[in-house]
C-alpha positions, 0 to 999 in steps of 0.5 A: 036792932043796934048798929054802930058807926065804927067798932070804937063806939061800942062801950066796954071793949076799949078799942081806940080806933084803927091805926093809919086809916082815914075812914072818910075815904072808905065807901059807906063811912057815913051811912045810916040804916033804916029799920024795916019790920015784918011779921013772920010766925006770929012774931014781929021781926026787924032788920036793917036796910042800908041805902047806898049813894047809888040808890040801891038798898041792901041788908049788908052793912058797909062793914060787911060789904068791905069785909067781903072784898076779896084779898088775893091768896098771896096777900101778906099779913100786913095787907090782911091786917090793914083790911081788917082795920078798915072794916072796923072803921065802917058802920055795922052791927056787932056780928059784922065786926066779930066775923071780920076779926075772926076771919083775920086772925084765922087767916093770919094763923095760916101764916104763922110759920112763915111769919112768926110775928103774927102770933102777937097780932093773933093774940091781940085780935082774939082778945079784942073779939072776946071783949066784944062778945063779953060786952055784947053777949047776944052777938052770937046768940041765936034762937031756933024755930022750936023756941030753943037758943044757942051760942054759935062757936067762937074760935077766939077762945079756942085759939088763945087756949091753944096758944097759952097751953102750948107755951105753958101759960096754964093760968092764962089758958084757964082764964080764957076757958072760964070766960068761954063757958059763958058762951058754951053749954058745958064746962068740959073744956075746963077739966083738963086745964084744971088738972094740969094747973093743979099738978103744976102747982103741986110740983112747986 
């Protein structure tokens, strides 16, 4: 299983690092996991085990542990973003970073009316999440016991399409929708956008 010391180490996502975060002060910043193996259903499976300074072991990475530290419901957007920036500086696997990013922009989405400026941050985070998924497509790819597989839903595509379409950026919305088809079983999400874009181009 692939793990990373921080999000910035993942090739292809162009993340320079979290602003204003001293990662050496974060718990577990220097941990490295052991790979554990076991047999199940005649298949060899693997998982990562993280041993903490107190000697306890867990399958949860430092990034996951820090992401699940509760923030109060009244936390301002700045605190929510800072918490995410800290998570992204800790060791973890790609899905840890994905769910942390998604959780952050969804929480900011709930504050968009009282803090309109967060829309710009939501857009940036959605694109960061999409770059992560495009760089590591297996992040949300799951196999079922019957041998079939599927991609789990990623809200980043839906949020960007919704934002762009509402503001009249149909070409940008179509671009996001086309990217989304890589992670969905069909391309029905594209049809209404293509039709709206065609009508717009015909009027020009």
